[in-house]
KEKE-3310 file (N, C-alpha, C; in steps of 0.2 Angstrom, whole numbers, plus 5000, padded with zeros to 4 digits):
npx = (5088:5077:5059:5046:5028:5016:4999:4982:4974:4959:4945:4944:4949:4963:4971:4983:4999:5015:5028:5038:5042:5057:5062:5070:5065:5062:5058:5043:5040:5028:5019:5006:4991:4976:4960:4945:4928:4928:4939:4957:4969:4985:4997:5011:5028:5034:5047:5064:5070:5070:5058:5052:5041:5026:5010:4998:4988:4985:4968:4963:4952:4952:4953:4953:4967:4972:4988:4998:5012:5028:5042:5060:5072)
npy = (5160:5156:5155:5144:5143:5132:5130:5125:5121:5118:5113:5099:5082:5076:5062:5055:5057:5061:5065:5071:5084:5092:5083:5081:5087:5086:5095:5093:5082:5071:5079:5076:5068:5075:5072:5076:5079:5065:5063:5060:5072:5076:5085:5094:5097:5113:5117:5112:5108:5109:5102:5114:5115:5107:5106:5097:5083:5066:5061:5074:5087:5100:5117:5129:5140:5137:5132:5120:5116:5122:5125:5127:5134)
npz = (5227:5214:5213:5210:5209:5210:5206:5209:5194:5192:5200:5210:5215:5223:5218:5218:5225:5219:5224:5238:5250:5247:5238:5222:5206:5188:5174:5168:5175:5183:5196:5204:5202:5197:5199:5190:5185:5182:5175:5174:5178:5175:5185:5180:5183:5181:5179:5181:5198:5216:5227:5239:5247:5250:5248:5247:5249:5247:5242:5246:5243:5232:5226:5212:5212:5224:5232:5225:5226:5229:5221:5221:5210)
capx = (5086:5070:5053:5040:5023:5012:4993:4977:4970:4952:4941:4945:4951:4970:4971:4990:5005:5022:5034:5038:5046:5064:5063:5072:5061:5064:5053:5038:5038:5020:5019:5001:4986:4970:4953:4940:4924:4929:4946:4963:4974:4992:5000:5017:5033:5036:5055:5069:5072:5068:5052:5053:5034:5021:5003:4992:4988:4980:4961:4961:4948:4956:4949:4958:4971:4976:4995:5001:5019:5033:5049:5066:5077)
capy = (5155:5158:5150:5143:5142:5128:5131:5121:5124:5117:5110:5091:5078:5074:5055:5053:5062:5057:5067:5074:5090:5090:5079:5084:5086:5088:5099:5088:5076:5072:5080:5073:5067:5078:5070:5081:5077:5059:5063:5061:5077:5076:5092:5094:5102:5118:5118:5108:5110:5105:5104:5115:5115:5103:5108:5093:5076:5060:5061:5080:5090:5107:5122:5134:5145:5134:5129:5113:5115:5127:5122:5131:5132)
capz = (5221:5211:5216:5205:5213:5206:5209:5207:5189:5193:5206:5209:5221:5222:5219:5219:5225:5217:5227:5244:5251:5248:5232:5216:5201:5182:5170:5165:5179:5185:5204:5206:5198:5200:5196:5190:5181:5180:5171:5178:5175:5177:5186:5179:5186:5175:5179:5186:5204:5222:5230:5246:5251:5247:5252:5245:5251:5243:5244:5247:5238:5230:5222:5209:5216:5230:5231:5226:5228:5227:5218:5221:5205)
cpx = (5078:5065:5048:5034:5018:5004:4987:4974:4963:4950:4942:4947:4959:4969:4978:4995:5012:5028:5033:5042:5053:5067:5065:5067:5063:5058:5049:5037:5031:5021:5013:4997:4979:4964:4948:4935:4925:4935:4951:4967:4980:4994:5007:5021:5034:5043:5059:5070:5071:5062:5053:5047:5029:5015:4997:4994:4984:4974:4958:4957:4951:4952:4955:4962:4975:4983:4996:5008:5023:5040:5054:5070:5082)
cpy = (5158:5153:5150:5140:5138:5128:5126:5124:5124:5113:5102:5089:5076:5066:5052:5059:5059:5059:5070:5080:5088:5087:5083:5083:5089:5091:5093:5082:5077:5073:5076:5072:5070:5075:5075:5080:5070:5057:5064:5067:5078:5083:5091:5099:5106:5118:5113:5111:5106:5107:5107:5116:5111:5103:5104:5086:5072:5061:5068:5084:5098:5110:5127:5139:5143:5131:5122:5112:5122:5124:5128:5129:5138)
cpz = (5219:5213:5211:5210:5208:5210:5205:5201:5189:5198:5205:5216:5219:5223:5219:5220:5225:5220:5234:5244:5250:5242:5225:5211:5194:5178:5167:5169:5183:5193:5206:5201:5201:5196:5196:5184:5178:5176:5175:5174:5178:5179:5185:5182:5180:5174:5183:5192:5210:5225:5237:5250:5247:5251:5251:5249:5247:5246:5246:5241:5237:5226:5219:5214:5222:5228:5232:5229:5226:5226:5217:5214:5204)
residu = (MET:ALA:GLN:GLU:VAL:ILE:GLU:VAL:PRO:ILE:THR:GLY:LYS:ILE:ILE:SER:VAL:ASN:PHE:LYS:SER:GLY:ASP:ALA:VAL:LYS:GLU:GLY:ASP:ILE:LEU:CYS:LEU:LEU:GLU:SER:MET:LYS:MET:GLU:ASN:PRO:ILE:LEU:ALA:PRO:VAL:ASP:GLY:THR:ILE:THR:GLN:LEU:GLU:ILE:ALA:THR:GLU:GLN:VAL:VAL:LYS:PRO:GLY:GLU:ILE:ILE:ALA:ILE:ILE:ASP:TYR)
# end
């Protein structure tokens, strides 16, 4: 199976996580919300598939390039 790695685009704090490892997602689903500069930025699933790895948690501070999730499709 192919894998899609979703990375953090900007420095911020994860304020909500909407899925867990093993969940099926559809393209466009909001995986999590990232707060940066007092704005909420939704991180969307780029493909349909299954989350095989989730590397974030609520209230976690993240930096660009860190992995949010890996989706098998």
